[in-house]
C-alpha positions, 0 to 999 in steps of 0.5 A, a space after each residue: 499499500 502507498 503512504 498517505 504522505 507519500 509521492 504520488 503519480 509519475 513523473 515528479 515535478 520541482 518548485 527549484 533548480 537542483 544543483 550538484 551540491 544537493 545531488 552529492 548530499 543525498 548520494 547513496 549506494 543502491 542495490 539494483 541489478 540490470 540483466 539486458 537481452 539482445 534482439 537480432 531484428 531492428 526495433 520498430 514502433 509497435 504503436 505510432 501514436 503512442 511511440 510505444 516500441 516492439 519491446 516487453 509485452 509488445 513483442 513476439 520474443 521471449 527473452 526480455 531484459 530484466 531487473 532484479 531488486 529487493 529479491 524480486 525480478 522485474 521483466 521488461 513490459 514496455 519501451 516508449 519514446 515520450 515527451 521530456 518527463 524530468 528536464 528539470 532534473 537535469 544538472 548541466 543547463 546545456 543538456 537541459 536544452 538538448 532533451 527533446 525526448 525520453 525513453 521510458 523503459 517500464 519494468 513489472 514484477 508479477 510477484 504480488 508481495 512486492 511493494 513496488 510492482 513497477 520500475 520506471 527507467 527513464 533516459 533523456 535523449 540529448 539532441 546533438 548537432 554531430 556525434 561521431 558514435 551513435 547508439 546502435 539501437 536508436 540508429 536501427 530504430 531510425 532505419 540506418 543500416 546497423 550490423 550486429 544485434 541490438 540491446 537496450 543497453 546502448 541507450 544508457 549513459 556512457 559507463 562512467 556517467 551512469 548516475 541516476 536519481 531515484 525515488 518511489 511514488 504511488 500509482 492510483 487506483 491500484 495503490 501500488 507503488 512504483 520505483 523511478 530511476 532517472 539517468 540525468 546525464 542523458 544519452 547523445 543522440 544525433 539531430 539527423 537519427 532523432 529526426 529520422 525517429 520523428 519521422 518514422 513515428 509521424 511527429 511533427 511537433 510534440 512527442 506522445 505523452 507518457 503511456 502506462 498499463 491500463 491498471 494504471 492511471 496518471 493523476 496530476 504529479 505533486 510538485 516537491 520542494 528542496 526540503 521534500 527532495 531531501 527526504 524522498 529522493 536519493 542519488 546513486 550510480 549504475 556500477 558495471 557489475 550491475 548492468 550486465 550485457 546478455 550472455 556475460 559471465 563473470 567472476 566477482 571477488 568475495 570482498 565486493 560483497 557486503 554481508 550480515 553474518 546470519 546465526 540460524 538459531 536467532 535470526 530465522 523466526 517463522 521461516 523468515 530472515 530477520 536482520 536489522 541491516 541498519 545496526 547489524 554487523 555489516 562486512 564483506 564476505 571475504 572477511 566472514 569466509 576467512 573467520 569461518 575457516 579460522 573457527 574450523 581449523 581452531 576446532 579441527 576435523 570433526 565428523 566424516 566428510 562427504 564420501 568418506 564413509 563409503 571409502 572407509 567401508 570399502 577398505 573395511 570390506 577389502 581387508 575382510 576378503 583379504 583374510 579370508 581369501 588368504 586363509 582359504 587359499 592356504 587350506 585349499 593348498 594342503 588340501 588338494 596337495 598333501 598326502 591324505 595319510 600325512 597329518 596337516 602341520 600343527 599351526 593350521 589348526 590354530 590359523 582358524 582362530 588367528 583369522 577370526 581373532 584378526 577379523 574381530 579386531 579389524 571389525 571392532 577398530 572400524 566401528 570404534 573410528 566410526 562412532 569417534 568421527 560421529 
């Protein structure tokens, strides 16, 4: 449910002009992960009146881009080119004038337990007179011949400028919240490409307004003050590890993860993990693993490792069978080679007891070792 004192609708407006000092003061680490998909066919407009592309629910493909956040998976539902939504949020004055259109990526989760059912990723497209390197996805959308595959990852700002502001807002009438990420550095696109895209869409003056799923109704968004901005908005940076290209496998060091040590006896209640991360002992995974290994070494080996019991049992049976085979072989030798009228050596009468005694000691040793290990 939405907070009665929270933000409402999308997008939010500002009563002031933000500056870099304000953005720096509300900067925080934000944990969110993107997994981008590829497509082999150039993107096209699914609906020329709304500016919606053939992505997400409007596509015939099944490999959608996804977001992982708060343990929930969000799939791409819609991609749209719309009139600018957050121009005031752009810090660079020159870029504000270049923001002619926004690309809005709408992600949705099917998990009803998620408080935020939707994630809006807003990328302002900045018109440049000349541009040496064009985003391949947008170039293909404009009708240009672009070789290779196409991914929405191409439309993000360059790796070194992927700062974004984020906030949550209530979406009526469902009373479910949505998360909004606005990449205020923007994505540069040449005027030629934007003009061709507008021509493909049939835009003469204004780009289409924001389109949302039928279960959402966009009302008049609230206008927030500087004080409300400090309370409700945060700024973060999308790291390279949080924005992965499709079919990209990577290895991460354990010191790159932050964890809270978990005691199952106290932290798990009713099959739910309860941890106060604001006061908990947040440490790197590497330090937790090192501490765990040190405790293991201090206690020493205890118990049987997987597969050890099978190995010990195999050795035990091999010894028993070996002793039985040796004893049986000796008796068979005398039985088949000696003259029946000649008496057997005296030690042969004692060998049965020796063999049985050896087998008894081996069995006792096996059982004793097994229970000690347990």
